[in-house]
C-alpha positions in Angstrom: 0.0 -0.2 0.0 1.2 3.1 -0.7 1.9 6.3 1.6 -1.4 8.8 1.0 1.0 11.4 -0.3 2.1 8.8 -2.9 -1.3 7.3 -4.0 -3.2 10.2 -5.8 -0.2 11.6 -7.6 0.5 7.6 -9.0 -2.8 7.2 -9.7 -3.5 10.4 -11.6 -0.4 9.6 -13.8 -1.2 6.0 -14.6 -4.3 7.2 -15.5 -3.0 9.7 -17.7 -0.6 7.6 -19.5 -2.7 5.1 -20.1 -5.8 7.6 -21.7 -2.9 8.7 -24.0 -2.5 5.5 -25.4 -6.2 4.8 -25.6 -6.2 7.9 -28.0 -4.7 5.7 -30.4 -7.1 3.2 -30.5 -10.6 5.2 -29.4 -11.3 8.1 -32.0 -12.5 10.9 -29.5 -11.8 14.0 -31.7 -9.2 14.7 -28.9 -11.6 14.4 -25.8 -9.5 11.1 -24.3 -6.2 13.3 -24.9 -7.3 16.5 -23.3 -8.8 14.1 -20.2 -5.2 12.5 -20.0 -3.5 15.9 -20.3 -6.0 16.9 -16.9 -4.7 13.8 -15.2 -1.1 14.2 -15.7 -1.9 17.9 -14.3 -3.8 16.4 -11.2 -0.9 14.3 -10.6 1.7 16.9 -10.5 -0.6 19.5 -8.4 -1.2 16.6 -5.6 2.6 15.9 -5.9 3.9 19.3 -5.6 1.2 20.3 -2.8 2.9 17.8 -0.5 6.3 18.9 -1.0 8.4 20.4 -4.1 10.9 17.5 -4.2 8.1 15.1 -4.6 6.8 17.1 -7.4 10.1 17.4 -8.9 10.4 13.6 -8.9 7.2 13.4 -10.6 7.8 15.7 -13.4 10.9 14.0 -14.3 9.4 10.6 -14.1 6.9 11.9 -16.5 9.7 13.5 -18.8 11.5 10.3 -18.7 8.1 8.0 -19.6 6.1 10.4 -22.1 8.4 9.9 -24.7 8.2 6.1 -24.7 4.5 6.6 -24.6 4.5 9.1 -27.6 6.8 6.7 -29.6 4.2 3.7 -28.9 1.5 6.0 -30.0 3.4 6.5 -33.2 4.2 3.2 -33.9 0.8 1.8 -33.3 -1.2 4.9 -35.3 -0.9 3.1 -38.8 -1.9 -0.1 -37.8 -5.1 1.0 -35.9 -8.4 1.0 -38.3 -8.6 4.5 -38.7 -5.0 5.0 -39.1 -5.1 2.6 -42.2 -8.1 4.6 -43.5 -6.1 8.1 -43.4 -2.5 7.1 -44.3 -2.6 5.9 -48.0 -0.8 2.9 -48.6 2.4 2.8 -51.5 1.2 1.7 -54.6 2.2 -2.4 -55.3 4.3 -4.0 -57.8 1.5 -5.2 -59.6 -0.3 -1.7 -59.5 0.8 1.1 -62.2 -0.3 4.9 -62.1 -3.4 5.5 -64.1 -1.2 8.5 -66.0 1.3 5.5 -66.7 -1.8 3.0 -68.1 -3.6 5.8 -70.1 0.1 6.2 -72.3 0.2 2.4 -72.7 -3.2 2.8 -74.3 -2.8 5.4 -76.2 0.2 4.1 -77.4 -1.6 0.6 -78.5 -4.2 2.5 -80.2 -1.5 4.3 -82.4 -0.3 0.9 -83.2 -3.5 -0.3 -84.2 -3.9 2.9 -86.4 -1.2 1.8 -88.7 -3.4 -1.8 -89.5 -6.4 0.5 -90.8 -6.7 -0.8 -94.2 -5.1 -4.0 -93.9 -6.4 -7.4 -94.8 -6.5 -10.3 -91.9 -8.1 -13.4 -90.5 -10.4 -14.2 -87.7 -9.4 -16.6 -85.4 -12.4 -17.0 -83.5 -16.3 -16.1 -84.0 -16.7 -12.6 -84.0 -19.9 -12.0 -81.6 -19.4 -9.4 -82.2 -15.9 -9.6 -80.5 -13.1 -12.1 -80.8 -9.7 -12.6 -82.2 -8.1 -11.9 -85.4 -4.7 -12.5 -86.9 -3.2 -9.0 -88.7 0.3 -9.4 -89.5 1.1 -12.8 -87.6 -0.1 -10.8 -84.5 -3.1 -11.9 -82.6 -5.3 -8.8 -81.9 -8.7 -8.2 -80.1 -11.2 -7.0 -82.8 -15.1 -6.1 -83.3 -17.6 -7.0 -85.6 -18.8 -3.5 -87.4 -21.9 -5.6 -88.3 -23.4 -8.8 -87.7 -21.5 -11.9 -86.7 -18.3 -13.0 -88.5 -17.5 -16.9 -88.2 -13.8 -18.2 -87.7 -11.5 -18.5 -90.4 -12.7 -15.7 -92.4 -10.8 -13.1 -94.4 -11.8 -9.2 -93.1 -10.4 -5.7 -93.7 -9.8 -3.6 -90.7 -11.7 -0.4 -90.8 -11.3 1.6 -87.8 -10.2 1.2 -84.0 -12.4 1.7 -80.8 -9.7 2.1 -77.9 -7.3 -1.0 -78.2 -9.7 -3.0 -80.3 -9.7 -3.0 -84.1 -13.0 -2.5 -86.3 -13.2 -5.1 -89.0 -15.6 -5.9 -91.6 -15.9 -9.3 -93.2 -14.6 -9.3 -97.1 -17.6 -10.5 -99.4 -17.6 -13.7 -101.6 -17.0 -11.3 -104.8 -13.8 -10.0 -103.4 -12.6 -12.8 -102.1 -12.6 -14.3 -105.3 -11.2 -11.1 -106.8 -8.2 -11.7 -104.4 -7.9 -15.4 -105.1 -7.5 -15.0 -108.5 -5.5 -11.7 -108.5 -8.0 -9.3 -110.1 -7.9 -7.2 -107.1 -4.8 -4.6 -106.1 -5.0 -4.7 -102.2 -2.9 -1.5 -102.3 -5.2 0.5 -104.4 -8.7 -0.9 -103.2 -10.4 0.8 -100.4 -13.6 0.6 -99.1 -16.2 3.3 -100.2 -17.5 5.5 -97.4 -21.3 5.4 -96.7 -24.0 7.7 -96.3 -26.1 7.2 -93.1 -28.6 5.5 -95.0 -26.1 2.8 -95.9 -25.4 3.9 -99.7 -22.1 4.6 -101.1 -21.1 8.0 -101.9 -19.5 9.2 -105.3 -17.4 12.4 -105.7 -18.6 14.5 -108.7 -15.3 16.2 -109.4 -11.8 14.3 -108.9 -8.8 16.2 -109.2 -5.9 14.5 -111.0 -3.1 13.8 -109.2 0.2 15.8 -110.0 2.6 14.0 -112.2 5.7 12.6 -110.2 9.1 11.5 -112.0 10.2 7.6 -111.2 12.7 8.6 -108.6 10.1 10.6 -106.2 7.2 7.9 -106.5 6.7 5.7 -103.4 7.9 1.9 -103.8 4.8 -0.5 -103.1 5.3 -2.4 -99.6 5.1 -6.2 -100.0 2.1 -7.5 -98.4 1.8 -10.9 -97.1 0.5 -13.7 -99.8 -3.5 -14.8 -99.3 -2.1 -18.4 -98.9 -0.8 -17.5 -95.6 -4.3 -16.4 -94.1 -5.4 -20.4 -94.8 -9.1 -19.5 -95.2 -10.0 -23.3 -96.0 
């Protein structure tokens, strides 16, 4: 049993430290912390009211113990539910920043734009999305209209995000491709009006003549046999 002059200062000092630690786990808007400071002040008041030496002893004890209590509070704060909600966790290894992901998507979209006008083959049925092969690359594609079975010849007509928009090549065009009557470099799909009819230009300006040295050389294309449409 503690002497009477030590009992209340010790009780108030212990309650003050315990309530400081409780402030970490119990969100009270600072009320528990204010009560803890009040108990610590009462502890010093009772100690100094008995004697100056006892008050200085309790003050020294408080100065030694308080840094450990504060260190414990700082250590436990990020591990409490409230601390986890308020402190943002660093991104993991498998997470990417939104700006970097947007840049990657735009870069993929730019690469797909280069395939517009090229011919490829459907690897899976397009209902309306599926997989196609262009230049020996497997890509995600979206059928422009209807359903396209697997193994059909298609032409890239546009892009949507990271998907190619493709149109199935009709039987007449396929026959011309097989017999070599259709030039893939010069053939292009006619633009369509909103009612589905093809548009025609009334006047066409003749392109300026170019010397043989400045004419663009045709790019080699994959032979039709590579598509294996059978």
